PDB file of the backbone (N, CA, C, O) and the ligand in Angstrom, with CONECT records:
HET     ZN  A 101       1
ATOM      1  N   MET A   1      94.818  80.354  84.076  1.00  0.00           N
ATOM      2  CA  MET A   1      94.446  81.988  84.070  1.00  0.00           C
ATOM      3  C   MET A   1      95.531  82.629  83.450  1.00  0.00           C
ATOM      4  O   MET A   1      96.685  82.386  83.803  1.00  0.00           O
ATOM      5  N   ARG A   2      95.233  83.510  82.465  1.00  0.00           N
ATOM      6  CA  ARG A   2      96.143  84.333  81.813  1.00  0.00           C
ATOM      7  C   ARG A   2      96.221  85.629  82.488  1.00  0.00           C
ATOM      8  O   ARG A   2      95.248  86.075  83.098  1.00  0.00           O
ATOM      9  N   PHE A   3      97.317  86.243  82.409  1.00  0.00           N
ATOM     10  CA  PHE A   3      97.737  87.531  82.932  1.00  0.00           C
ATOM     11  C   PHE A   3      98.110  88.366  81.589  1.00  0.00           C
ATOM     12  O   PHE A   3      98.325  87.916  80.464  1.00  0.00           O
ATOM     13  N   HIS A   4      98.126  89.752  82.050  1.00  0.00           N
ATOM     14  CA  HIS A   4      98.762  90.679  81.074  1.00  0.00           C
ATOM     15  C   HIS A   4     100.295  90.755  81.541  1.00  0.00           C
ATOM     16  O   HIS A   4     100.665  90.744  82.715  1.00  0.00           O
ATOM     17  N   CYS A   5     100.994  90.823  80.579  1.00  0.00           N
ATOM     18  CA  CYS A   5     102.511  91.037  80.825  1.00  0.00           C
ATOM     19  C   CYS A   5     102.625  92.470  81.130  1.00  0.00           C
ATOM     20  O   CYS A   5     102.251  93.348  80.352  1.00  0.00           O
ATOM     21  N   PRO A   6     103.173  92.694  82.334  1.00  0.00           N
ATOM     22  CA  PRO A   6     103.478  94.035  82.675  1.00  0.00           C
ATOM     23  C   PRO A   6     104.285  94.907  82.030  1.00  0.00           C
ATOM     24  O   PRO A   6     104.267  96.112  82.282  1.00  0.00           O
ATOM     25  N   HIS A   7     105.131  94.315  81.064  1.00  0.00           N
ATOM     26  CA  HIS A   7     106.152  95.126  80.236  1.00  0.00           C
ATOM     27  C   HIS A   7     105.595  95.315  78.935  1.00  0.00           C
ATOM     28  O   HIS A   7     105.530  96.482  78.548  1.00  0.00           O
ATOM     29  N   CYS A   8     105.162  94.379  78.150  1.00  0.00           N
ATOM     30  CA  CYS A   8     104.418  94.617  76.760  1.00  0.00           C
ATOM     31  C   CYS A   8     103.011  94.613  76.626  1.00  0.00           C
ATOM     32  O   CYS A   8     102.516  94.875  75.529  1.00  0.00           O
ATOM     33  N   ASN A   9     102.175  94.297  77.787  1.00  0.00           N
ATOM     34  CA  ASN A   9     100.838  94.238  77.896  1.00  0.00           C
ATOM     35  C   ASN A   9     100.218  93.094  77.133  1.00  0.00           C
ATOM     36  O   ASN A   9      98.998  93.066  76.978  1.00  0.00           O
ATOM     37  N   SER A  10     100.974  92.179  76.665  1.00  0.00           N
ATOM     38  CA  SER A  10     100.479  91.242  75.954  1.00  0.00           C
ATOM     39  C   SER A  10      99.466  90.202  76.790  1.00  0.00           C
ATOM     40  O   SER A  10      99.730  89.997  77.974  1.00  0.00           O
ATOM     41  N   GLN A  11      98.457  89.628  76.257  1.00  0.00           N
ATOM     42  CA  GLN A  11      97.923  88.648  77.027  1.00  0.00           C
ATOM     43  C   GLN A  11      98.215  87.228  76.615  1.00  0.00           C
ATOM     44  O   GLN A  11      97.580  86.271  77.057  1.00  0.00           O
ATOM     45  N   ASN A  12      99.166  87.136  75.781  1.00  0.00           N
ATOM     46  CA  ASN A  12      99.792  85.930  75.420  1.00  0.00           C
ATOM     47  C   ASN A  12     100.833  85.456  76.452  1.00  0.00           C
ATOM     48  O   ASN A  12     102.034  85.508  76.187  1.00  0.00           O
ATOM     49  N   THR A  13     100.401  85.026  77.548  1.00  0.00           N
ATOM     50  CA  THR A  13     101.213  84.755  78.615  1.00  0.00           C
ATOM     51  C   THR A  13     100.847  83.349  79.130  1.00  0.00           C
ATOM     52  O   THR A  13      99.725  82.909  78.880  1.00  0.00           O
ATOM     53  N   LYS A  14     101.726  82.628  79.830  1.00  0.00           N
ATOM     54  CA  LYS A  14     101.450  81.222  80.358  1.00  0.00           C
ATOM     55  C   LYS A  14     101.778  81.155  81.775  1.00  0.00           C
ATOM     56  O   LYS A  14     102.752  81.776  82.200  1.00  0.00           O
ATOM     57  N   THR A  15     101.011  80.421  82.575  1.00  0.00           N
ATOM     58  CA  THR A  15     101.319  80.101  84.009  1.00  0.00           C
ATOM     59  C   THR A  15     102.180  78.849  83.913  1.00  0.00           C
ATOM     60  O   THR A  15     101.668  77.799  83.525  1.00  0.00           O
ATOM     61  N   ARG A  16     103.403  78.911  84.232  1.00  0.00           N
ATOM     62  CA  ARG A  16     104.273  77.752  83.953  1.00  0.00           C
ATOM     63  C   ARG A  16     104.013  76.861  85.213  1.00  0.00           C
ATOM     64  O   ARG A  16     103.934  75.652  84.999  1.00  0.00           O
ATOM     65  N   SER A  17     103.877  77.284  86.437  1.00  0.00           N
ATOM     66  CA  SER A  17     103.534  76.518  87.417  1.00  0.00           C
ATOM     67  C   SER A  17     102.971  77.342  88.720  1.00  0.00           C
ATOM     68  O   SER A  17     103.196  78.552  88.752  1.00  0.00           O
ATOM     69  N   SER A  18     102.309  76.779  89.705  1.00  0.00           N
ATOM     70  CA  SER A  18     101.683  77.577  90.749  1.00  0.00           C
ATOM     71  C   SER A  18     101.921  76.665  91.992  1.00  0.00           C
ATOM     72  O   SER A  18     102.100  75.449  91.931  1.00  0.00           O
ATOM     73  N   LEU A  19     101.900  77.362  93.040  1.00  0.00           N
ATOM     74  CA  LEU A  19     102.056  76.604  94.381  1.00  0.00           C
ATOM     75  C   LEU A  19     101.034  77.173  95.374  1.00  0.00           C
ATOM     76  O   LEU A  19     100.841  78.381  95.238  1.00  0.00           O
ATOM     77  N   ARG A  20     100.420  76.634  96.231  1.00  0.00           N
ATOM     78  CA  ARG A  20      99.600  77.101  97.108  1.00  0.00           C
ATOM     79  C   ARG A  20     100.376  77.370  98.344  1.00  0.00           C
ATOM     80  O   ARG A  20     100.870  76.451  98.998  1.00  0.00           O
ATOM     81  N   VAL A  21     100.510  78.840  98.727  1.00  0.00           N
ATOM     82  CA  VAL A  21     101.254  79.091  99.736  1.00  0.00           C
ATOM     83  C   VAL A  21     100.614  79.100 101.198  1.00  0.00           C
ATOM     84  O   VAL A  21     101.189  78.976 102.279  1.00  0.00           O
ATOM     85  N   SER A  22      99.309  79.276 100.930  1.00  0.00           N
ATOM     86  CA  SER A  22      98.408  79.147 102.282  1.00  0.00           C
ATOM     87  C   SER A  22      96.884  79.034 101.751  1.00  0.00           C
ATOM     88  O   SER A  22      96.606  78.859 100.564  1.00  0.00           O
ATOM     89  N   ALA A  23      96.006  79.148 102.712  1.00  0.00           N
ATOM     90  CA  ALA A  23      94.670  78.815 102.263  1.00  0.00           C
ATOM     91  C   ALA A  23      94.130  79.885 101.427  1.00  0.00           C
ATOM     92  O   ALA A  23      93.180  79.656 100.678  1.00  0.00           O
ATOM     93  N   THR A  24      94.729  81.161 101.511  1.00  0.00           N
ATOM     94  CA  THR A  24      94.296  82.311 100.801  1.00  0.00           C
ATOM     95  C   THR A  24      95.356  82.845  99.793  1.00  0.00           C
ATOM     96  O   THR A  24      95.118  83.894  99.193  1.00  0.00           O
ATOM     97  N   VAL A  25      96.410  82.227  99.602  1.00  0.00           N
ATOM     98  CA  VAL A  25      97.447  82.638  98.758  1.00  0.00           C
ATOM     99  C   VAL A  25      98.115  81.745  97.974  1.00  0.00           C
ATOM    100  O   VAL A  25      98.750  80.807  98.456  1.00  0.00           O
ATOM    101  N   THR A  26      98.000  82.017  96.490  1.00  0.00           N
ATOM    102  CA  THR A  26      98.652  80.987  95.614  1.00  0.00           C
ATOM    103  C   THR A  26      99.768  81.819  94.741  1.00  0.00           C
ATOM    104  O   THR A  26      99.585  82.896  94.173  1.00  0.00           O
ATOM    105  N   ARG A  27     100.731  81.194  94.776  1.00  0.00           N
ATOM    106  CA  ARG A  27     102.037  81.764  94.081  1.00  0.00           C
ATOM    107  C   ARG A  27     102.120  81.136  92.587  1.00  0.00           C
ATOM    108  O   ARG A  27     102.090  79.925  92.366  1.00  0.00           O
ATOM    109  N   ALA A  28     102.218  82.052  91.686  1.00  0.00           N
ATOM    110  CA  ALA A  28     102.205  81.576  90.329  1.00  0.00           C
ATOM    111  C   ALA A  28     103.456  82.223  89.540  1.00  0.00           C
ATOM    112  O   ALA A  28     103.792  83.402  89.656  1.00  0.00           O
ATOM    113  N   TYR A  29     104.120  81.232  88.685  1.00  0.00           N
ATOM    114  CA  TYR A  29     105.324  81.624  87.991  1.00  0.00           C
ATOM    115  C   TYR A  29     104.696  82.056  86.485  1.00  0.00           C
ATOM    116  O   TYR A  29     104.070  81.177  85.894  1.00  0.00           O
ATOM    117  N   VAL A  30     104.797  82.987  86.030  1.00  0.00           N
ATOM    118  CA  VAL A  30     104.252  83.361  84.652  1.00  0.00           C
ATOM    119  C   VAL A  30     105.191  83.577  83.810  1.00  0.00           C
ATOM    120  O   VAL A  30     106.266  83.952  84.278  1.00  0.00           O
ATOM    121  N   GLN A  31     105.065  83.409  82.348  1.00  0.00           N
ATOM    122  CA  GLN A  31     105.975  83.739  81.297  1.00  0.00           C
ATOM    123  C   GLN A  31     105.139  84.377  80.181  1.00  0.00           C
ATOM    124  O   GLN A  31     104.100  83.869  79.760  1.00  0.00           O
ATOM    125  N   CYS A  32     105.721  85.650  79.683  1.00  0.00           N
ATOM    126  CA  CYS A  32     105.280  86.197  78.381  1.00  0.00           C
ATOM    127  C   CYS A  32     105.726  85.398  77.299  1.00  0.00           C
ATOM    128  O   CYS A  32     106.902  85.075  77.132  1.00  0.00           O
ATOM    129  N   ARG A  33     104.580  85.015  76.413  1.00  0.00           N
ATOM    130  CA  ARG A  33     105.056  84.265  75.350  1.00  0.00           C
ATOM    131  C   ARG A  33     105.156  85.254  74.088  1.00  0.00           C
ATOM    132  O   ARG A  33     105.170  84.761  72.961  1.00  0.00           O
ATOM    133  N   ASN A  34     105.211  86.340  74.227  1.00  0.00           N
ATOM    134  CA  ASN A  34     105.517  87.297  73.070  1.00  0.00           C
ATOM    135  C   ASN A  34     107.159  87.375  72.880  1.00  0.00           C
ATOM    136  O   ASN A  34     107.971  87.882  73.655  1.00  0.00           O
ATOM    137  N   SER A  35     107.383  86.766  71.705  1.00  0.00           N
ATOM    138  CA  SER A  35     108.937  86.441  71.374  1.00  0.00           C
ATOM    139  C   SER A  35     109.650  87.880  71.449  1.00  0.00           C
ATOM    140  O   SER A  35     110.875  87.893  71.572  1.00  0.00           O
ATOM    141  N   ALA A  36     109.051  88.905  71.392  1.00  0.00           N
ATOM    142  CA  ALA A  36     109.874  90.161  71.359  1.00  0.00           C
ATOM    143  C   ALA A  36     110.103  90.628  72.983  1.00  0.00           C
ATOM    144  O   ALA A  36     110.783  91.599  73.315  1.00  0.00           O
ATOM    145  N   CYS A  37     109.481  89.841  73.793  1.00  0.00           N
ATOM    146  CA  CYS A  37     109.462  90.284  75.255  1.00  0.00           C
ATOM    147  C   CYS A  37     110.194  89.273  75.951  1.00  0.00           C
ATOM    148  O   CYS A  37     111.350  89.452  76.335  1.00  0.00           O
ATOM    149  N   GLY A  38     109.541  88.195  76.126  1.00  0.00           N
ATOM    150  CA  GLY A  38     110.084  87.035  77.027  1.00  0.00           C
ATOM    151  C   GLY A  38     110.094  87.212  78.580  1.00  0.00           C
ATOM    152  O   GLY A  38     110.634  86.399  79.330  1.00  0.00           O
ATOM    153  N   PHE A  39     109.502  88.257  78.970  1.00  0.00           N
ATOM    154  CA  PHE A  39     109.595  88.415  80.446  1.00  0.00           C
ATOM    155  C   PHE A  39     109.128  87.291  81.339  1.00  0.00           C
ATOM    156  O   PHE A  39     108.185  86.637  80.892  1.00  0.00           O
ATOM    157  N   SER A  40     109.549  86.987  82.370  1.00  0.00           N
ATOM    158  CA  SER A  40     108.954  85.979  83.243  1.00  0.00           C
ATOM    159  C   SER A  40     108.945  86.501  84.666  1.00  0.00           C
ATOM    160  O   SER A  40     109.890  87.186  85.057  1.00  0.00           O
ATOM    161  N   TRP A  41     107.929  86.214  85.457  1.00  0.00           N
ATOM    162  CA  TRP A  41     107.912  86.764  86.792  1.00  0.00           C
ATOM    163  C   TRP A  41     106.907  85.946  87.717  1.00  0.00           C
ATOM    164  O   TRP A  41     106.108  85.140  87.240  1.00  0.00           O
ATOM    165  N   ARG A  42     107.002  86.197  88.976  1.00  0.00           N
ATOM    166  CA  ARG A  42     106.276  85.665  90.041  1.00  0.00           C
ATOM    167  C   ARG A  42     105.059  86.419  90.394  1.00  0.00           C
ATOM    168  O   ARG A  42     105.121  87.641  90.525  1.00  0.00           O
ATOM    169  N   MET A  43     104.187  85.908  90.524  1.00  0.00           N
ATOM    170  CA  MET A  43     102.805  86.582  91.112  1.00  0.00           C
ATOM    171  C   MET A  43     102.367  85.913  92.402  1.00  0.00           C
ATOM    172  O   MET A  43     102.428  84.702  92.613  1.00  0.00           O
ATOM    173  N   ASP A  44     101.962  86.751  93.163  1.00  0.00           N
ATOM    174  CA  ASP A  44     101.288  86.073  94.570  1.00  0.00           C
ATOM    175  C   ASP A  44      99.769  86.659  94.525  1.00  0.00           C
ATOM    176  O   ASP A  44      99.465  87.829  94.758  1.00  0.00           O
ATOM    177  N   CYS A  45      99.022  85.777  94.234  1.00  0.00           N
ATOM    178  CA  CYS A  45      97.567  86.004  94.209  1.00  0.00           C
ATOM    179  C   CYS A  45      96.890  85.705  95.610  1.00  0.00           C
ATOM    180  O   CYS A  45      97.225  84.735  96.290  1.00  0.00           O
ATOM    181  N   HIS A  46      95.970  86.555  95.970  1.00  0.00           N
ATOM    182  CA  HIS A  46      95.388  86.302  97.338  1.00  0.00           C
ATOM    183  C   HIS A  46      93.842  86.416  97.231  1.00  0.00           C
ATOM    184  O   HIS A  46      93.386  87.034  96.269  1.00  0.00           O
ATOM    185  N   ALA A  47      93.021  85.881  98.121  1.00  0.00           N
ATOM    186  CA  ALA A  47      91.716  86.128  98.036  1.00  0.00           C
ATOM    187  C   ALA A  47      91.429  87.338  98.683  1.00  0.00           C
ATOM    188  O   ALA A  47      91.540  87.382  99.908  1.00  0.00           O
ATOM    189  N   ALA A  48      91.055  88.391  98.009  1.00  0.00           N
ATOM    190  CA  ALA A  48      91.021  89.828  98.546  1.00  0.00           C
ATOM    191  C   ALA A  48      89.771  90.033  99.442  1.00  0.00           C
ATOM    192  O   ALA A  48      89.861  90.640 100.510  1.00  0.00           O
ATOM    193  N   PHE A  49      88.556  89.495  98.968  1.00  0.00           N
ATOM    194  CA  PHE A  49      87.195  89.583  99.742  1.00  0.00           C
ATOM    195  C   PHE A  49      86.221  88.679  99.229  1.00  0.00           C
ATOM    196  O   PHE A  49      86.213  88.339  98.045  1.00  0.00           O
ATOM    197  N   ALA A  50      85.437  88.297 100.034  1.00  0.00           N
ATOM    198  CA  ALA A  50      84.273  87.333  99.756  1.00  0.00           C
ATOM    199  C   ALA A  50      83.153  88.059  98.922  1.00  0.00           C
ATOM    200  O   ALA A  50      82.861  89.201  99.278  1.00  0.00           O
ATOM    201  N   LEU A  51      82.554  87.555  97.939  1.00  0.00           N
ATOM    202  CA  LEU A  51      81.392  88.019  97.299  1.00  0.00           C
ATOM    203  C   LEU A  51      80.283  87.377  97.627  1.00  0.00           C
ATOM    204  O   LEU A  51      79.223  87.995  97.521  1.00  0.00           O
ATOM    205  N   THR A  52      80.276  86.083  98.068  1.00  0.00           N
ATOM    206  CA  THR A  52      79.251  85.334  98.708  1.00  0.00           C
ATOM    207  C   THR A  52      79.797  84.447  99.653  1.00  0.00           C
ATOM    208  O   THR A  52      80.767  83.750  99.355  1.00  0.00           O
ATOM    209  N   PRO A  53      79.235  84.400 100.835  1.00  0.00           N
ATOM    210  CA  PRO A  53      79.642  83.596 102.007  1.00  0.00           C
ATOM    211  C   PRO A  53      79.969  81.957 101.573  1.00  0.00           C
ATOM    212  O   PRO A  53      79.246  81.392 100.753  1.00  0.00           O
ATOM    213  N   PRO A  54      80.933  81.384 102.102  1.00  0.00           N
ATOM    214  CA  PRO A  54      80.993  79.844 101.794  1.00  0.00           C
ATOM    215  C   PRO A  54      79.963  79.141 102.445  1.00  0.00           C
ATOM    216  O   PRO A  54      79.509  79.575 103.504  1.00  0.00           O
ATOM    217  N   ALA A  55      79.470  77.923 101.845  1.00  0.00           N
ATOM    218  CA  ALA A  55      78.558  77.051 102.682  1.00  0.00           C
ATOM    219  C   ALA A  55      79.119  76.442 103.798  1.00  0.00           C
ATOM    220  O   ALA A  55      78.432  76.107 104.762  1.00  0.00           O
ATOM    221  N   LYS A  56      80.482  76.252 103.725  1.00  0.00           N
ATOM    222  CA  LYS A  56      81.089  75.517 104.946  1.00  0.00           C
ATOM    223  C   LYS A  56      82.273  76.251 105.132  1.00  0.00           C
ATOM    224  O   LYS A  56      83.246  75.866 104.484  1.00  0.00           O
ATOM    225  N   PRO A  57      82.435  77.413 106.020  1.00  0.00           N
ATOM    226  CA  PRO A  57      83.699  78.004 106.083  1.00  0.00           C
ATOM    227  C   PRO A  57      84.728  77.100 106.763  1.00  0.00           C
ATOM    228  O   PRO A  57      84.394  76.211 107.547  1.00  0.00           O
ATOM    229  N   ALA A  58      85.880  77.343 106.460  1.00  0.00           N
ATOM    230  CA  ALA A  58      87.055  76.543 106.961  1.00  0.00           C
ATOM    231  C   ALA A  58      87.690  77.283 108.106  1.00  0.00           C
ATOM    232  O   ALA A  58      88.024  78.467 108.064  1.00  0.00           O
ATOM    233  N   PRO A  59      87.833  76.425 109.196  1.00  0.00           N
ATOM    234  CA  PRO A  59      88.262  77.177 110.309  1.00  0.00           C
ATOM    235  C   PRO A  59      89.575  77.984 110.111  1.00  0.00           C
ATOM    236  O   PRO A  59      90.464  77.579 109.364  1.00  0.00           O
ATOM    237  N   GLY A  60      89.653  79.077 110.772  1.00  0.00           N
ATOM    238  CA  GLY A  60      90.922  79.908 110.670  1.00  0.00           C
ATOM    239  C   GLY A  60      91.018  80.852 109.382  1.00  0.00           C
ATOM    240  O   GLY A  60      91.792  81.807 109.312  1.00  0.00           O
ATOM    241  N   VAL A  61      90.186  80.487 108.435  1.00  0.00           N
ATOM    242  CA  VAL A  61      90.228  81.421 107.256  1.00  0.00           C
ATOM    243  C   VAL A  61      89.416  82.592 107.292  1.00  0.00           C
ATOM    244  O   VAL A  61      88.189  82.532 107.364  1.00  0.00           O
ATOM    245  N   LEU A  62      90.117  83.739 107.240  1.00  0.00           N
ATOM    246  CA  LEU A  62      89.210  84.901 107.357  1.00  0.00           C
ATOM    247  C   LEU A  62      89.536  85.763 106.124  1.00  0.00           C
ATOM    248  O   LEU A  62      90.661  86.186 105.859  1.00  0.00           O
ATOM    249  N   ILE A  63      88.391  85.979 105.381  1.00  0.00           N
ATOM    250  CA  ILE A  63      88.480  86.770 104.197  1.00  0.00           C
ATOM    251  C   ILE A  63      87.346  87.736 104.370  1.00  0.00           C
ATOM    252  O   ILE A  63      86.192  87.319 104.465  1.00  0.00           O
ATOM    253  N   PRO A  64      87.622  88.944 104.412  1.00  0.00           N
ATOM    254  CA  PRO A  64      86.589  90.042 104.675  1.00  0.00           C
ATOM    255  C   PRO A  64      85.529  90.030 103.541  1.00  0.00           C
ATOM    256  O   PRO A  64      85.814  89.667 102.400  1.00  0.00           O
ATOM    257  N   SER A  65      84.362  90.421 103.891  1.00  0.00           N
ATOM    258  CA  SER A  65      83.297  90.361 103.109  1.00  0.00           C
ATOM    259  C   SER A  65      83.299  91.685 102.098  1.00  0.00           C
ATOM    260  O   SER A  65      83.844  92.721 102.480  1.00  0.00           O
ATOM    261  N   SER A  66      82.773  91.616 101.017  1.00  0.00           N
ATOM    262  CA  SER A  66      82.822  92.877 100.163  1.00  0.00           C
ATOM    263  C   SER A  66      81.888  93.881 100.870  1.00  0.00           C
ATOM    264  O   SER A  66      82.147  95.076 100.730  1.00  0.00           O
ATOM    265  N   THR A  67      80.786  93.498 101.643  1.00  0.00           N
ATOM    266  CA  THR A  67      80.014  94.450 102.274  1.00  0.00           C
ATOM    267  C   THR A  67      80.742  95.188 103.180  1.00  0.00           C
ATOM    268  O   THR A  67      80.658  96.416 103.160  1.00  0.00           O
ATOM    269  N   LEU A  68      81.584  94.501 104.131  1.00  0.00           N
ATOM    270  CA  LEU A  68      82.506  95.291 105.094  1.00  0.00           C
ATOM    271  C   LEU A  68      83.299  96.251 104.422  1.00  0.00           C
ATOM    272  O   LEU A  68      83.398  97.396 104.862  1.00  0.00           O
ATOM    273  N   ILE A  69      83.876  95.875 103.383  1.00  0.00           N
ATOM    274  CA  ILE A  69      84.771  96.710 102.559  1.00  0.00           C
ATOM    275  C   ILE A  69      84.076  97.989 101.980  1.00  0.00           C
ATOM    276  O   ILE A  69      84.546  99.122 102.082  1.00  0.00           O
ATOM    277  N   ASP A  70      82.977  97.690 101.400  1.00  0.00           N
ATOM    278  CA  ASP A  70      82.001  98.725 100.985  1.00  0.00           C
ATOM    279  C   ASP A  70      81.643  99.694 101.997  1.00  0.00           C
ATOM    280  O   ASP A  70      81.723 100.898 101.751  1.00  0.00           O
ATOM    281  N   ARG A  71      81.202  99.199 103.264  1.00  0.00           N
ATOM    282  CA  ARG A  71      81.002 100.177 104.291  1.00  0.00           C
ATOM    283  C   ARG A  71      82.079 100.945 104.665  1.00  0.00           C
ATOM    284  O   ARG A  71      81.861 102.140 104.862  1.00  0.00           O
ATOM    285  N   LYS A  72      83.382 100.447 104.831  1.00  0.00           N
ATOM    286  CA  LYS A  72      84.451 101.132 105.229  1.00  0.00           C
ATOM    287  C   LYS A  72      84.893 102.134 104.067  1.00  0.00           C
ATOM    288  O   LYS A  72      85.267 103.252 104.422  1.00  0.00           O
ATOM    289  N   ARG A  73      84.881 101.850 102.827  1.00  0.00           N
ATOM    290  CA  ARG A  73      85.048 102.589 101.837  1.00  0.00           C
ATOM    291  C   ARG A  73      84.054 103.788 101.909  1.00  0.00           C
ATOM    292  O   ARG A  73      84.529 104.923 101.874  1.00  0.00           O
ATOM    293  N   ALA A  74      82.734 103.616 102.004  1.00  0.00           N
ATOM    294  CA  ALA A  74      81.773 104.635 102.154  1.00  0.00           C
ATOM    295  C   ALA A  74      82.039 105.639 103.210  1.00  0.00           C
ATOM    296  O   ALA A  74      81.932 106.860 103.093  1.00  0.00           O
ATOM    297  N   ALA A  75      82.418 104.933 104.309  1.00  0.00           N
ATOM    298  CA  ALA A  75      82.678 105.925 105.634  1.00  0.00           C
ATOM    299  C   ALA A  75      83.957 106.709 105.278  1.00  0.00           C
ATOM    300  O   ALA A  75      84.024 107.875 105.668  1.00  0.00           O
ATOM    301  N   ARG A  76      84.961 106.191 104.588  1.00  0.00           N
ATOM    302  CA  ARG A  76      86.106 106.907 104.186  1.00  0.00           C
ATOM    303  C   ARG A  76      85.601 108.172 103.222  1.00  0.00           C
ATOM    304  O   ARG A  76      86.006 109.314 103.444  1.00  0.00           O
ATOM    305  N   GLN A  77      84.885 107.935 102.374  1.00  0.00           N
ATOM    306  CA  GLN A  77      84.454 108.773 101.374  1.00  0.00           C
ATOM    307  C   GLN A  77      83.441 109.956 101.967  1.00  0.00           C
ATOM    308  O   GLN A  77      83.465 111.128 101.591  1.00  0.00           O
ATOM    309  N   GLN A  78      82.675 109.481 102.831  1.00  0.00           N
ATOM    310  CA  GLN A  78      81.814 110.526 103.799  1.00  0.00           C
ATOM    311  C   GLN A  78      82.713 111.359 104.565  1.00  0.00           C
ATOM    312  O   GLN A  78      82.508 112.572 104.603  1.00  0.00           O
ATOM    313  N   ALA A  79      83.727 110.816 105.204  1.00  0.00           N
ATOM    314  CA  ALA A  79      84.749 111.644 106.054  1.00  0.00           C
ATOM    315  C   ALA A  79      85.562 112.669 105.212  1.00  0.00           C
ATOM    316  O   ALA A  79      85.779 113.818 105.596  1.00  0.00           O
ATOM    317  N   ALA A  80      85.963 112.186 104.107  1.00  0.00           N
ATOM    318  CA  ALA A  80      86.698 113.157 103.048  1.00  0.00           C
ATOM    319  C   ALA A  80      85.820 114.214 102.690  1.00  0.00           C
ATOM    320  O   ALA A  80      86.184 115.390 102.700  1.00  0.00           O
ATOM    321  N   ALA A  81      84.605 113.820 102.354  1.00  0.00           N
ATOM    322  CA  ALA A  81      83.676 114.838 101.845  1.00  0.00           C
ATOM    323  C   ALA A  81      83.114 115.842 102.734  1.00  0.00           C
ATOM    324  O   ALA A  81      82.666 116.904 102.304  1.00  0.00           O
ATOM    325  N   HIS A  82      83.129 115.535 103.940  1.00  0.00           N
ATOM    326  CA  HIS A  82      82.925 116.187 105.205  1.00  0.00           C
ATOM    327  C   HIS A  82      84.191 117.266 105.514  1.00  0.00           C
ATOM    328  O   HIS A  82      84.041 118.435 105.870  1.00  0.00           O
ATOM    329  N   ALA A  83      85.364 116.632 105.307  1.00  0.00           N
ATOM    330  CA  ALA A  83      86.581 117.456 105.514  1.00  0.00           C
ATOM    331  C   ALA A  83      86.629 118.613 104.418  1.00  0.00           C
ATOM    332  O   ALA A  83      86.900 119.790 104.654  1.00  0.00           O
ATOM    333  N   ILE A  84      86.303 118.041 103.129  1.00  0.00           N
ATOM    334  CA  ILE A  84      86.295 119.209 102.187  1.00  0.00           C
ATOM    335  C   ILE A  84      85.217 120.380 102.450  1.00  0.00           C
ATOM    336  O   ILE A  84      85.469 121.563 102.218  1.00  0.00           O
ATOM    337  N   GLU A  85      84.070 119.950 102.926  1.00  0.00           N
ATOM    338  CA  GLU A  85      83.061 121.005 103.185  1.00  0.00           C
ATOM    339  C   GLU A  85      83.492 121.850 104.440  1.00  0.00           C
ATOM    340  O   GLU A  85      83.199 123.046 104.452  1.00  0.00           O
ATOM    341  N   VAL A  86      84.220 121.255 105.571  1.00  0.00           N
ATOM    342  CA  VAL A  86      84.655 122.049 106.592  1.00  0.00           C
ATOM    343  C   VAL A  86      85.661 122.919 106.161  1.00  0.00           C
ATOM    344  O   VAL A  86      85.649 124.055 106.634  1.00  0.00           O
ATOM    345  N   ALA A  87      86.569 122.599 105.320  1.00  0.00           N
ATOM    346  CA  ALA A  87      87.723 123.459 104.471  1.00  0.00           C
ATOM    347  C   ALA A  87      86.941 124.534 103.850  1.00  0.00           C
ATOM    348  O   ALA A  87      87.137 125.707 104.167  1.00  0.00           O
ATOM    349  N   ARG A  88      86.086 124.198 103.000  1.00  0.00           N
ATOM    350  CA  ARG A  88      85.322 125.187 102.161  1.00  0.00           C
ATOM    351  C   ARG A  88      84.712 126.341 103.096  1.00  0.00           C
ATOM    352  O   ARG A  88      84.932 127.537 102.900  1.00  0.00           O
ATOM    353  N   SER A  89      83.904 125.828 104.155  1.00  0.00           N
ATOM    354  CA  SER A  89      83.208 126.761 105.046  1.00  0.00           C
ATOM    355  C   SER A  89      84.320 127.761 105.689  1.00  0.00           C
ATOM    356  O   SER A  89      84.171 128.982 105.718  1.00  0.00           O
ATOM    357  N   HIS A  90      85.468 127.065 106.206  1.00  0.00           N
ATOM    358  CA  HIS A  90      86.369 127.998 106.826  1.00  0.00           C
ATOM    359  C   HIS A  90      87.019 128.948 105.828  1.00  0.00           C
ATOM    360  O   HIS A  90      87.083 130.148 106.096  1.00  0.00           O
ATOM    361  N   ARG A  91      87.466 128.499 104.775  1.00  0.00           N
ATOM    362  CA  ARG A  91      87.816 129.377 103.745  1.00  0.00           C
ATOM    363  C   ARG A  91      86.887 130.576 103.396  1.00  0.00           C
ATOM    364  O   ARG A  91      87.263 131.738 103.243  1.00  0.00           O
ATOM    365  N   GLY A  92      85.686 130.133 103.300  1.00  0.00           N
ATOM    366  CA  GLY A  92      84.563 131.116 103.029  1.00  0.00           C
ATOM    367  C   GLY A  92      84.530 132.045 104.061  1.00  0.00           C
ATOM    368  O   GLY A  92      84.349 133.222 103.749  1.00  0.00           O
ATOM    369  N   GLY A  93      84.685 131.718 105.341  1.00  0.00           N
ATOM    370  CA  GLY A  93      84.803 132.644 106.539  1.00  0.00           C
ATOM    371  C   GLY A  93      85.815 133.734 106.507  1.00  0.00           C
ATOM    372  O   GLY A  93      85.657 134.902 106.863  1.00  0.00           O
ATOM    373  N   ARG A  94      86.971 133.119 105.983  1.00  0.00           N
ATOM    374  CA  ARG A  94      88.167 134.193 105.919  1.00  0.00           C
ATOM    375  C   ARG A  94      88.094 135.199 104.829  1.00  0.00           C
ATOM    376  O   ARG A  94      88.554 136.339 104.905  1.00  0.00           O
ATOM    377  N   CYS A  95      87.446 134.655 103.755  1.00  0.00           N
ATOM    378  CA  CYS A  95      87.195 135.717 102.541  1.00  0.00           C
ATOM    379  C   CYS A  95      86.193 136.700 102.843  1.00  0.00           C
ATOM    380  O   CYS A  95      86.349 137.834 102.390  1.00  0.00           O
ATOM    381  N   ALA A  96      85.073 136.398 103.622  1.00  0.00           N
ATOM    382  CA  ALA A  96      84.139 137.259 103.818  1.00  0.00           C
ATOM    383  C   ALA A  96      84.331 138.464 104.519  1.00  0.00           C
ATOM    384  O   ALA A  96      83.393 139.246 104.671  1.00  0.00           O
TER     385      ALA A  96
HETATM  386 ZN    ZN A 101     105.675  90.769  77.475  1.00  0.00          ZN2+
END
């Protein structure tokens, strides 16, 4: 897997090595191959959320489903929109 260099934005990078830290986290050591840059860094990649459920879930591995995240995000957006509406209605009351 190639990553963008955070400094020169080159895609000419190479994963030198990687290590499985846990069931959901992999640590990768990446080097930028742009000769004018040469930056190297460590990345910790984790399984953020599930897109499809596994056929055989491993015991103890908990990865939130994207639908749960979508529901939480929708609830936060609804709450924010409601707060804006309430603020507007209060502001409107003071001006009238
Ligand atoms: Zn670079």
